N, C-alpha and C positions, 0 to 999 in steps of 0.2 A: 276253580283251578283243576286241571287235569294232570294227574301224576303219571308221566311216561316212565315206566319202570326200567331203570338202568341196570342190567345184569350182564353186560359184556357180550351180548349176542347180536350186535349190529343194528343198523338202519334207524336208530333213534333220532338222528339229526334230520333225516328225510321226513320222518313222521311229524316231528315238531315244526319243520318247515311248512308242511301242509296245514297244520293247525294255525300257525302264524298267518298264513295266507287268508284263512277264514276268520281271523281276529278271535280265535279261542285261546285263552290263556292256558299255558302249560308249563311244566317244569320237568326236566329230565333228572331223575333222582332214584336213590335207593335208601334215602333217609326215612326211617320208620315214622317219625313225627310228621314229616311233610306228607307222606302217604296217608296217614290217619286223618290229617286235616284236609285232604283233597276232596273235591266234589265227585270225581269219577277217576277210574283207573284204566290206563291203556298198556297192555303188554304186547310189544312188538317182538321181533326176533327173526334171525336166519341162523341156520346151522343145525347141529345134531341135537336130537331129544335128550340124550344122556347128558351132554355138556350143558344144555340149558337148565336142567333140573339140578345139576351140580352147582352151577353158578347161583341159582336162586337159593340153594341150601347154604352155600358159603356166606351169603349175605343175610342169612336168617330171615328170608322173605317168605318162605312157604306157609308158616303158620300165620304170619301177618296178613298175607293175601287172603287166606281162607277166612280169617276173622272179618276183614273188611268186605269181601265179595259175597261169601256164603252166609256168614252169621249177620252181618249188618246190611246186607243186600245193596251194597254200593254199585252204581252202574259200572259195568266192565266191558271193554272191548279188547279183544285179542287179534293180532295180525300174524298170519303165516305160522311160524313156529310158535307163536303166542296162542294160536288156536289149538295147535297139536298138544301143547303142554297141559291144557285143561282136561285132557282125557285121562283115563285110568292108567294106561300104559303105552309106552312107545317101543320101537324095535330098532332105534338108530343110535349106535351100531349094534346094540344088543338089547334084550328085553329090559325094560327099566320102568319103574313106577312113575306116574305123572301126578299132577295135582289132584286128579280124581273128581272134578266138579261135574263132569258129564261121563256117563258110563260108555265104554267103548275103548278102541285101541287105534294105533296108528301104524299100519303095516307099510312096507315098501311096495311101490308099484311092480306088478308082474305082468309086463306087456310084451307080446311077441313082435308086433308090427308098428309100435309107436315109440318114440324116443323117450328116454328117461334121463334127466328130469323133464317133467311136463313144463314147458317154458313158452311164454308168449301170451298173446292176446286171444281171449275166448269169450264167446257169449255164454251167459249163464241162464238157467231156468230158475225163476223165482217161485219158491214155495210159500214164503211168508214175506209180505211186502212192507212190513212195519218201517224199515230203514231204507227201502228201495223206491219209495213212492215218488221221489223227486229226481230220479235218475232218468236222463233223456236217452241214454243207451244202456245196454246190458253187457257191454264189452269191458273186460277187466284183465289186468296183468297177473299172470300166474308164473311162479318158478318153484317147483317143489318135486321131490322124488318119493315122498311118503305122503300118505293120504288118510284122512280121518274116516273111521267106521263107527258111528254111534250105535249103540244097542236100540235106542229109541228113535225111530225114523221121524217122530214128531219134533225132534230137536233140530232137524235139517231145515234151514232157511232158504238154501239155494243149492243147485247142482251145476256141474259143467260136464259135458260129454268129453271123455277122453278114453276111448275104448269101452267105457261103461259110464254110468252116472256117478261121478266123483262128487263128494261133498265140497261145495264151494264156500258155504257158510253155515254157522250154527246159531241158534237163538233159543235161549231158555231163561225165563224170568228176566233178571237184570243183566244176563250175560249175552253178549253178541260177539261173534268172532268170524273172521274171514281168512280162508286159505290164500286168496289173492291179495295183492298189495293195494289198498285203496289210495295210499299216498303216491302211488306210481300209475294210477289208473285215470289220470286227467279228470275231466269234468264229472264223470260218473263216480269215481272214487271220492272226490271232494263232496259230492252231494250226499254220499252216504255218511261221511264223517260230520258234515253240517247237520243232517237230520238227526243222527244219534245224539249229538251233544245238545241240540235244541230240545229234543224230546226228554232229555235227562238233565236239563239245567236246574 
């Protein structure tokens, strides 16, 4: 069972719909016992870094997620804001501590000739193909105004060109996270989700 973390930051239903399509059992929850008993954890999300951390804190999920993902090494996938929150700090709308599972920060785009937010379909460059092997295309759907900058470049699983090489996904041990939305990225996104949960079954 996949625990899709419900912390009031959007897009949980669309994520579950994608898992249902793949016949992957999931539950949308913030119940601590359900999360502890889950096989893997999915943290989706859209919105501000500060609000995301505040909502996790209000539901007493920060220590629980650390226990399950970092200490017990439970398979974890983060999507969009869910990827940003695993960093040490964010800046939306002000400097704010994150979950701190991966060293680095989440600054806002500073682009002179490109629109912010970065929105739409883009081809990515894959650095670590563990979860991309079954993708027939490299085209994924993005929408974000802030981007992840990890200290350790080895944590980068894919990049996307948007004025510079922007981190599209991260991978470290049991943690995998995407800035793009696999649940909105048609066959390529579904292939990633299917491969992740098959490898971590």
